[in-house]
C-alpha positions, 0 to 999 in steps of 0.5 A, spaced: 798 341 446 799 344 439 804 349 441 808 342 442 810 340 435 811 333 437 805 332 440 802 336 435 804 331 430 801 325 434 794 329 434 794 329 427 797 322 425 793 318 431 786 321 429 787 318 422 792 312 423 794 311 430 798 304 427 803 309 423 805 312 431 810 308 435 808 305 441 810 310 445 807 315 441 800 311 441 800 311 449 801 318 448 795 318 444 791 314 448 791 319 453 790 325 449 784 321 447 782 320 454 782 327 456 778 329 450 773 324 451 773 326 458 772 333 457 766 332 452 763 328 458 763 333 463 761 339 458 755 334 457 754 332 464 753 340 465 748 341 459 744 335 462 744 338 469 742 345 466 747 349 468 750 349 460 746 353 456 743 349 449 747 354 444 753 353 448 752 346 448 751 345 441 757 349 439 761 344 443 758 338 441 760 339 433 767 340 435 767 333 439 763 330 434 769 333 428 775 329 432 770 324 436 768 320 430 775 320 426 778 313 425 783 314 431 778 316 436 774 311 434 778 306 435 780 308 441 772 308 444 770 301 441 776 299 446 775 304 452 768 306 451 766 302 458 770 308 462 765 313 461 757 314 463 751 310 460 749 317 458 755 319 454 756 313 451 749 313 448 751 321 446 757 318 443 753 313 439 747 317 437 753 321 433 754 321 425 759 316 423 763 321 419 764 328 421 761 334 417 768 336 416 774 331 415 779 332 421 785 333 416 781 339 413 780 342 420 787 341 422 789 344 416 785 350 416 787 351 423 794 351 422 794 356 416 794 351 411 800 348 407 801 356 405 802 358 413 809 360 415 811 362 408 812 370 406 807 373 402 809 374 395 811 381 393 
């Protein structure tokens, strides 16, 4: 996903303001979010069944919360939460409204920040 610049743009903008995307991009963003939530739901199910240890689950859950409660993901959730299991819906609803780290900060840190790609100063 992130090696494809147009998809990376959709991910980044869609998290904060899906209305800033074109209709086609919003459709693509909805597919990304659906896959994200279904992955989170599957990982959560593994934890509930005891096939995923608590430390690993907690790390996954922090990652899911970071992006899952962003404005764009939350908007998708409000329209499509019925597509997910009751256990996962309850989990999502238990997450704090605002993540500990803003998605913009995470994206900037992971991409190398605004200085990424620049040659070091001599």
